[in-house]
TIRO-2110 file (N, C-alpha, C; in Angstrom, 1 decimal):
// TIRO-2110
69.3, 80.0, 125.5, N, 1, A
70.1, 81.3, 124.9, CA, 1, A
71.2, 80.1, 125.1, C, 1, A
72.2, 80.6, 123.8, N, 2, A
73.6, 79.1, 124.2, CA, 2, A
75.2, 79.7, 124.8, C, 2, A
75.2, 78.6, 125.2, N, 3, A
76.7, 79.5, 126.8, CA, 3, A
77.7, 78.2, 126.0, C, 3, A
79.3, 79.0, 124.5, N, 4, A
79.4, 78.8, 124.3, CA, 4, A
81.6, 79.2, 125.2, C, 4, A
81.9, 77.9, 125.4, N, 5, A
83.1, 78.9, 126.6, CA, 5, A
83.9, 79.2, 125.8, C, 5, A
85.1, 80.0, 125.3, N, 6, A
86.5, 80.3, 125.5, CA, 6, A
87.7, 79.3, 126.1, C, 6, A
88.5, 79.7, 124.9, N, 7, A
89.8, 79.6, 125.8, CA, 7, A
90.4, 80.9, 126.2, C, 7, A
90.8, 81.1, 127.5, N, 8, A
91.1, 82.4, 128.3, CA, 8, A
92.0, 82.8, 127.2, C, 8, A
92.8, 82.6, 126.0, N, 9, A
93.7, 83.6, 125.3, CA, 9, A
92.5, 84.5, 124.9, C, 9, A
91.8, 83.4, 124.2, N, 10, A
90.9, 84.6, 123.3, CA, 10, A
89.9, 85.3, 123.3, C, 10, A
89.5, 84.7, 125.2, N, 11, A
88.4, 85.9, 125.9, CA, 11, A
89.2, 86.9, 125.9, C, 11, A
90.5, 86.8, 126.1, N, 12, A
91.4, 88.0, 126.6, CA, 12, A
91.3, 88.4, 125.5, C, 12, A
91.2, 88.1, 124.5, N, 13, A
91.3, 89.2, 123.2, CA, 13, A
90.5, 90.1, 123.1, C, 13, A
89.5, 89.4, 123.4, N, 14, A
87.8, 89.9, 123.4, CA, 14, A
87.6, 91.2, 124.6, C, 14, A
88.6, 90.8, 125.7, N, 15, A
87.9, 92.0, 126.6, CA, 15, A
88.9, 93.2, 126.4, C, 15, A
90.1, 92.9, 125.3, N, 16, A
91.0, 94.3, 125.2, CA, 16, A
90.4, 95.0, 124.0, C, 16, A
89.5, 94.0, 123.6, N, 17, A
89.3, 95.1, 122.0, CA, 17, A
88.1, 96.2, 122.3, C, 17, A
88.7, 96.9, 121.2, N, 18, A
87.7, 98.9, 121.2, CA, 18, A
87.4, 98.5, 120.5, C, 18, A
86.3, 97.7, 119.8, N, 19, A
86.0, 97.9, 118.6, CA, 19, A
85.0, 96.7, 118.7, C, 19, A
84.0, 96.6, 117.7, N, 20, A
83.3, 94.5, 117.3, CA, 20, A
84.3, 94.3, 117.2, C, 20, A
84.0, 92.7, 116.8, N, 21, A
84.7, 91.6, 116.6, CA, 21, A
84.1, 90.4, 115.9, C, 21, A
85.2, 90.0, 114.7, N, 22, A
84.3, 89.6, 114.1, CA, 22, A
84.8, 88.4, 114.2, C, 22, A
84.0, 87.6, 114.1, N, 23, A
84.2, 85.8, 114.2, CA, 23, A
84.1, 85.2, 112.9, C, 23, A
84.5, 84.5, 113.1, N, 24, A
84.6, 83.6, 111.9, CA, 24, A
85.1, 82.1, 112.1, C, 24, A
85.0, 81.3, 111.2, N, 25, A
84.6, 79.8, 111.3, CA, 25, A
86.2, 79.5, 111.0, C, 25, A
86.4, 77.9, 110.6, N, 26, A
88.2, 78.0, 110.4, CA, 26, A
88.0, 78.3, 108.4, C, 26, A
86.6, 78.4, 108.1, N, 27, A
86.8, 78.3, 106.0, CA, 27, A
86.3, 80.0, 105.8, C, 27, A
86.7, 81.1, 107.7, N, 28, A
86.6, 82.1, 106.9, CA, 28, A
85.3, 82.7, 107.0, C, 28, A
83.9, 82.2, 107.2, N, 29, A
82.9, 82.3, 106.7, CA, 29, A
82.6, 83.1, 108.3, C, 29, A
82.0, 84.0, 108.5, N, 30, A
81.1, 85.0, 109.4, CA, 30, A
80.5, 84.0, 110.7, C, 30, A
80.6, 83.8, 111.6, N, 31, A
79.3, 83.4, 112.6, CA, 31, A
78.9, 84.2, 113.1, C, 31, A
79.8, 85.3, 113.3, N, 32, A
78.6, 86.3, 114.6, CA, 32, A
79.7, 87.7, 114.5, C, 32, A
79.4, 88.2, 115.6, N, 33, A
79.6, 89.9, 116.4, CA, 33, A
79.9, 90.1, 117.0, C, 33, A
80.9, 89.9, 117.9, N, 34, A
80.6, 90.2, 119.6, CA, 34, A
80.6, 92.0, 119.4, C, 34, A
80.0, 92.3, 120.0, N, 35, A
80.1, 94.0, 119.7, CA, 35, A
80.7, 94.1, 121.5, C, 35, A
81.3, 94.8, 122.4, N, 36, A
81.3, 94.8, 124.2, CA, 36, A
80.2, 96.0, 124.9, C, 36, A
80.0, 96.4, 126.0, N, 37, A
79.1, 97.2, 126.1, CA, 37, A
80.3, 98.5, 126.5, C, 37, A
79.3, 99.5, 126.0, N, 38, A
80.5, 100.7, 126.6, CA, 38, A
81.0, 101.6, 127.8, C, 38, A
81.6, 101.4, 127.6, N, 39, A
82.7, 101.9, 129.0, CA, 39, A
81.5, 102.8, 129.6, C, 39, A
82.0, 103.4, 131.3, N, 40, A
81.1, 104.6, 132.3, CA, 40, A
82.1, 106.0, 131.2, C, 40, A
82.8, 106.1, 131.0, N, 41, A
83.3, 107.2, 129.9, CA, 41, A
83.1, 107.4, 128.2, C, 41, A
83.0, 105.9, 127.6, N, 42, A
82.0, 106.3, 126.3, CA, 42, A
80.7, 106.7, 126.6, C, 42, A
79.7, 106.1, 128.6, N, 43, A
78.9, 106.4, 128.4, CA, 43, A
78.5, 108.2, 128.4, C, 43, A
79.3, 108.5, 129.2, N, 44, A
79.1, 110.2, 129.6, CA, 44, A
79.7, 111.2, 128.9, C, 44, A
80.4, 110.5, 128.2, N, 45, A
80.6, 111.4, 126.4, CA, 45, A
79.3, 111.6, 126.0, C, 45, A
78.5, 109.9, 125.2, N, 46, A
77.6, 110.1, 125.2, CA, 46, A
76.6, 111.7, 126.0, C, 46, A
76.1, 110.7, 126.6, N, 47, A
74.9, 111.9, 127.3, CA, 47, A
75.2, 113.4, 127.5, C, 47, A
76.8, 113.6, 127.7, N, 48, A
77.4, 115.1, 127.2, CA, 48, A
76.9, 115.7, 126.1, C, 48, A
76.9, 115.3, 125.1, N, 49, A
76.8, 115.6, 123.6, CA, 49, A
75.4, 115.7, 123.5, C, 49, A
74.2, 114.5, 124.6, N, 50, A
72.7, 115.3, 123.8, CA, 50, A
72.5, 116.7, 124.3, C, 50, A
71.3, 116.6, 123.0, N, 51, A
71.2, 117.9, 123.0, CA, 51, A
71.9, 118.9, 122.4, C, 51, A
73.4, 119.2, 122.3, N, 52, A
74.3, 120.3, 122.0, CA, 52, A
73.6, 120.3, 119.8, C, 52, A
73.9, 122.2, 119.9, N, 53, A
73.9, 122.0, 119.0, CA, 53, A
75.1, 121.9, 117.5, C, 53, A
75.2, 122.1, 116.4, N, 54, A
76.2, 121.8, 115.3, CA, 54, A
75.8, 121.8, 113.9, C, 54, A
77.2, 121.3, 113.1, N, 55, A
76.4, 121.2, 111.6, CA, 55, A
76.1, 119.9, 112.0, C, 55, A
74.7, 120.2, 111.6, N, 56, A
73.9, 118.7, 110.4, CA, 56, A
73.9, 118.2, 109.3, C, 56, A
74.3, 116.4, 109.1, N, 57, A
74.3, 116.4, 108.1, CA, 57, A
73.4, 114.8, 107.7, C, 57, A
73.4, 115.2, 105.9, N, 58, A
71.9, 114.0, 106.6, CA, 58, A
72.8, 112.4, 106.4, C, 58, A
72.2, 111.6, 105.4, N, 59, A
73.1, 110.2, 105.3, CA, 59, A
73.7, 110.1, 104.4, C, 59, A
73.1, 110.9, 102.9, N, 60, A
73.6, 110.8, 101.6, CA, 60, A
74.5, 111.3, 102.2, C, 60, A
74.9, 113.1, 102.3, N, 61, A
75.7, 113.2, 102.7, CA, 61, A
77.3, 113.1, 103.2, C, 61, A
77.3, 111.3, 103.8, N, 62, A
78.3, 110.8, 104.8, CA, 62, A
78.8, 110.2, 104.0, C, 62, A
77.6, 109.4, 103.9, N, 63, A
77.9, 108.5, 103.0, CA, 63, A
78.8, 109.0, 101.9, C, 63, A
78.5, 110.5, 100.8, N, 64, A
79.2, 110.9, 99.5, CA, 64, A
80.7, 110.9, 100.8, C, 64, A
80.7, 112.0, 101.3, N, 65, A
82.3, 112.1, 101.8, CA, 65, A
83.2, 110.2, 102.3, C, 65, A
82.4, 110.0, 102.5, N, 66, A
82.9, 108.7, 102.9, CA, 66, A
83.4, 107.5, 101.4, C, 66, A
83.1, 107.5, 101.0, N, 67, A
83.2, 107.1, 99.7, CA, 67, A
84.4, 108.3, 98.9, C, 67, A
85.0, 109.7, 99.4, N, 68, A
85.5, 110.3, 98.8, CA, 68, A
87.0, 109.9, 99.2, C, 68, A
86.7, 109.3, 100.2, N, 69, A
88.1, 109.2, 100.6, CA, 69, A
88.7, 108.4, 100.3, C, 69, A
END
């Protein structure tokens, strides 16, 4: 595994994020994406949803809804 040491300010920005972070070079070209691990609260919410019933939609229906926005 390659290890890259970040400046403290950059590391703190990553820690404070609440979603994926796109890493780009000085030309704006993507070099990677950082995804933080889920919090304990997010894990508990996901566990609580397992087995619940409700309306279901297909991927095609979801795409159509997003494109309509």
